[in-house]
C-alpha positions as CSV (number, residue, x, y, z in Angstrom):
1,M,3.4,-8.0,6.2
2,I,1.0,-10.2,4.4
3,E,2.1,-13.3,6.5
4,F,1.4,-11.3,9.7
5,I,-2.1,-10.3,8.4
6,K,-2.9,-13.9,7.3
7,K,-1.8,-15.2,10.8
8,I,-4.0,-12.8,12.8
9,A,-6.9,-13.2,10.3
10,W,-6.8,-17.0,10.7
11,E,-6.6,-16.8,14.5
12,A,-9.5,-14.3,14.5
13,G,-11.5,-16.8,12.3
14,E,-10.8,-19.6,14.9
15,I,-12.3,-17.4,17.5
16,C,-15.4,-17.0,15.3
17,L,-15.7,-20.7,14.8
18,Q,-15.2,-21.6,18.4
19,E,-17.7,-19.1,19.7
20,S,-20.4,-19.7,17.0
21,A,-22.0,-22.7,18.8
22,S,-22.7,-20.8,22.0
23,I,-23.9,-17.4,20.6
24,T,-27.4,-16.5,21.8
25,S,-29.6,-13.4,21.8
26,E,-28.1,-12.6,25.2
27,N,-24.8,-11.9,23.4
28,L,-26.3,-9.2,21.3
29,R,-26.4,-5.4,21.4
30,F,-27.9,-3.1,18.8
31,K,-26.5,-0.1,17.0
32,S,-30.0,0.4,15.5
33,E,-33.2,-1.6,15.3
34,R,-31.7,-3.8,12.6
35,D,-27.9,-3.4,13.0
36,L,-26.8,-5.9,15.6
37,V,-23.4,-6.6,17.2
38,T,-22.4,-9.8,19.0
39,S,-20.0,-10.2,21.8
40,V,-17.8,-12.1,19.4
41,D,-17.4,-9.1,17.1
42,T,-15.9,-7.2,20.1
43,K,-13.8,-10.2,21.2
44,V,-12.4,-10.7,17.7
45,E,-11.6,-7.0,17.1
46,D,-9.9,-6.8,20.5
47,Y,-7.7,-9.7,19.6
48,I,-6.8,-8.1,16.2
49,V,-6.2,-4.7,17.6
50,E,-4.0,-6.0,20.4
51,S,-2.0,-8.1,18.0
52,I,-1.3,-5.1,15.8
53,K,-0.5,-2.8,18.7
54,K,2.0,-5.3,20.1
55,R,3.9,-5.4,16.8
56,F,3.3,-1.9,15.5
57,P,2.6,0.4,18.5
58,D,2.8,3.6,16.4
59,H,0.4,2.6,13.7
60,G,-3.1,4.0,13.4
61,L,-6.2,1.8,13.6
62,I,-9.7,2.1,12.2
63,G,-12.0,-0.7,13.5
64,E,-15.8,-1.1,13.2
65,E,-16.3,-1.6,16.9
66,T,-13.4,0.4,18.5
67,G,-13.4,3.4,16.1
68,E,-10.2,5.3,15.2
69,S,-6.9,5.8,17.0
70,K,-3.8,7.8,15.9
71,R,-5.7,9.6,13.2
72,G,-3.5,10.8,10.3
73,S,-0.8,8.1,10.9
74,E,1.3,7.2,7.8
75,H,0.6,3.6,8.6
76,C,-3.0,2.5,9.3
77,W,-4.9,-0.7,9.7
78,I,-8.6,-1.0,8.7
79,I,-10.4,-3.8,10.5
80,D,-13.9,-5.4,10.3
81,P,-13.9,-8.2,12.8
82,I,-17.0,-9.9,11.5
83,D,-18.4,-8.6,8.2
84,G,-21.7,-10.3,8.0
85,T,-22.7,-10.4,11.6
86,V,-26.3,-11.2,10.8
87,S,-25.2,-14.3,8.9
88,Y,-22.9,-15.2,11.7
89,F,-25.6,-14.9,14.4
90,H,-28.0,-17.0,12.3
91,G,-25.5,-19.8,11.8
92,Q,-24.8,-19.1,8.1
93,P,-21.3,-19.3,6.6
94,Y,-21.3,-16.1,4.7
95,Y,-19.3,-13.9,7.0
96,S,-15.7,-12.9,7.1
97,V,-12.8,-11.3,8.9
98,S,-11.4,-8.3,6.9
99,I,-8.1,-6.7,7.6
100,A,-6.3,-4.2,5.4
101,Y,-3.0,-2.4,5.9
102,Q,-2.6,1.1,4.4
103,R,0.5,3.3,3.9
104,G,0.1,6.9,3.0
105,G,-3.7,6.3,2.5
106,E,-3.2,3.6,0.0
107,T,-4.0,-0.1,0.8
108,Q,-0.8,-2.2,0.4
109,A,-2.0,-5.6,1.7
110,G,-5.3,-7.1,2.7
111,V,-7.0,-10.3,3.7
112,V,-10.6,-11.4,3.6
113,Y,-11.0,-14.7,5.5
114,A,-14.3,-16.6,5.5
115,P,-13.6,-19.2,8.2
116,A,-16.8,-21.2,7.9
117,L,-16.2,-21.6,4.1
118,G,-12.5,-22.3,4.5
119,Q,-11.6,-19.5,2.1
120,M,-8.8,-17.0,2.7
121,F,-8.4,-14.3,0.1
122,T,-5.1,-12.4,0.1
123,A,-3.7,-9.5,-1.9
124,V,-0.5,-7.5,-2.0
125,R,-0.3,-4.3,-4.1
126,E,1.4,-5.1,-7.5
127,K,1.8,-8.7,-6.5
128,G,-1.6,-10.1,-7.3
129,A,-4.4,-11.8,-5.3
130,W,-4.8,-15.4,-4.2
131,L,-7.2,-17.9,-2.7
132,N,-5.7,-20.1,0.1
133,N,-2.2,-19.4,-1.1
134,Q,-2.7,-21.7,-4.1
135,T,-5.0,-20.2,-6.7
136,R,-4.2,-16.9,-8.4
137,L,-7.4,-14.8,-8.6
138,H,-8.7,-13.3,-11.9
139,V,-11.9,-11.6,-12.5
140,S,-14.4,-13.1,-14.9
141,K,-14.6,-12.3,-18.7
142,T,-18.4,-11.9,-18.8
143,N,-19.0,-9.0,-21.1
144,S,-22.8,-8.7,-21.3
145,L,-25.4,-7.9,-18.6
146,I,-27.7,-10.8,-19.6
147,N,-25.0,-13.3,-18.9
148,A,-23.9,-11.7,-15.6
149,L,-24.3,-12.9,-12.1
150,M,-24.1,-10.0,-9.7
151,A,-24.1,-9.4,-5.9
152,T,-25.4,-6.6,-3.8
153,G,-26.5,-5.7,-0.3
154,F,-28.9,-3.6,1.7
155,A,-26.9,-1.6,4.3
156,C,-28.9,1.3,3.0
157,L,-32.1,-0.1,4.5
158,R,-30.6,0.0,8.0
159,A,-29.5,3.6,7.4
160,G,-33.0,4.6,6.2
161,R,-31.7,6.0,2.9
162,K,-34.3,7.1,0.3
163,P,-34.0,6.3,-2.5
164,N,-32.5,3.0,-1.4
165,N,-31.0,0.0,-3.2
166,L,-34.4,-1.6,-3.9
167,Y,-34.9,1.1,-6.6
168,Y,-31.6,0.1,-8.3
169,L,-32.3,-3.7,-7.8
170,N,-35.6,-3.4,-9.6
171,K,-33.8,-1.7,-12.5
172,I,-30.8,-4.1,-12.7
173,L,-32.2,-7.5,-11.9
174,P,-34.4,-7.8,-15.1
175,Q,-31.3,-7.0,-17.2
176,I,-28.9,-9.7,-15.8
177,R,-28.9,-13.5,-15.3
178,D,-29.3,-13.5,-11.5
179,I,-28.3,-11.9,-8.2
180,R,-26.7,-13.2,-5.0
181,R,-26.9,-11.8,-1.5
182,C,-24.2,-13.0,0.9
183,G,-24.6,-10.3,3.5
184,S,-20.8,-9.6,3.6
185,A,-19.5,-6.9,1.3
186,A,-16.0,-8.2,1.9
187,V,-17.0,-11.6,0.7
188,D,-18.9,-10.1,-2.3
189,L,-15.7,-8.2,-3.3
190,A,-13.6,-11.3,-2.9
191,Y,-16.0,-13.2,-5.1
192,V,-15.7,-10.5,-7.8
193,A,-11.9,-10.9,-7.6
194,A,-12.2,-14.7,-7.9
195,G,-14.6,-14.5,-10.8
196,K,-17.4,-16.2,-8.8
197,V,-19.6,-13.2,-9.5
198,D,-19.2,-10.7,-12.3
199,A,-20.0,-7.5,-10.4
200,F,-21.1,-6.0,-7.1
201,W,-22.7,-2.8,-6.1
202,E,-23.9,-1.4,-2.7
203,M,-24.7,1.8,-0.9
204,D,-24.0,3.1,2.7
205,L,-20.9,1.0,3.4
206,N,-17.9,2.0,5.4
207,L,-14.2,1.9,4.8
208,Y,-13.7,-1.1,7.0
209,D,-16.3,-3.0,4.9
210,I,-14.4,-2.6,1.7
211,A,-10.7,-1.8,2.2
212,A,-9.3,-5.3,1.8
213,G,-11.8,-6.3,-0.8
214,V,-11.1,-3.4,-3.1
215,L,-7.4,-4.4,-3.2
216,L,-8.4,-8.0,-4.1
217,V,-10.5,-6.8,-7.0
218,E,-7.9,-4.4,-8.3
219,E,-5.1,-7.0,-8.0
220,A,-7.3,-9.6,-9.8
221,G,-7.7,-7.2,-12.8
222,G,-11.1,-5.7,-11.9
223,S,-12.5,-2.2,-11.7
224,V,-13.7,-0.3,-8.6
225,T,-15.5,3.1,-8.7
226,D,-18.3,4.8,-6.9
227,M,-21.8,4.8,-8.3
228,Q,-21.0,7.8,-10.5
229,G,-18.0,6.2,-12.0
230,K,-15.6,8.3,-9.8
231,E,-13.4,7.4,-6.9
232,N,-15.5,8.7,-4.0
233,Y,-16.2,5.2,-2.6
234,P,-17.7,4.0,-0.4
235,H,-19.2,7.4,0.5
236,S,-21.0,7.7,-2.8
237,G,-21.6,3.9,-3.1
238,I,-19.3,1.3,-4.6
239,V,-19.3,-0.6,-7.9
240,A,-16.8,-3.4,-8.4
241,S,-16.8,-5.4,-11.6
242,N,-14.6,-7.4,-14.0
243,G,-14.2,-4.2,-16.0
244,Y,-16.2,-5.4,-19.0
245,L,-19.5,-4.7,-17.3
246,S,-18.6,-1.3,-15.6
247,K,-20.0,0.9,-18.3
248,D,-23.4,-0.8,-18.6
249,L,-23.8,-1.3,-14.9
250,L,-23.0,2.4,-14.2
251,A,-25.4,3.4,-16.8
252,L,-28.2,1.6,-14.9
253,L,-27.1,3.1,-11.6
254,T,-27.0,6.7,-12.9
255,E,-30.0,6.6,-15.2
256,T,-33.0,8.5,-13.8
């Protein structure tokens, strides 16, 4: 299964790379004032969906652009064709193709592929997580906030949430070494798994944003909860860390 996912993720990434030079504002539509979609998002998702349907016609699908089909299926695919569309449109490399396969509601395999960075992150349940088939992923060992590099995002601003993540950013940033903002939750989660950042939190994400990335973090030895330390993610926010920082980060996120 993982070889199939890697193949279609790589081919989807090739579409992204090939189309990137010709993307213009004429290729855009808007879900909201800030939430844009390019014609390439749709083209990539169509390719992934058709590839899965051809091989697994009875499986369910949840895609960012195409929605759900065969709800309640034992086998289900969770697809984000371009996670980080704003980065993609602006010619920046921090976007990814995210594909996860679930059985019985539990993610069994997942890929986060950042084609412009040449980074393919893969995970299989109980078999570990890898970068480019060569490097076994392990979360970092950073155990204090002041030494931590963290990542976050601001999907909550598009959603108009109040309070939003700016409130939490103002609390957390003075307590840590620094922050990074890629614009792709899937990449952020992959970077937690790879030890490139020590923790990540965000609000107002969807299942397709995080399904593959969560498995990467878990298989790399990390911890994933919602913002209350429970399992209701991403509905109640998401917090992914190396495990050592979970308690202190959650304390900042739940402190009033």
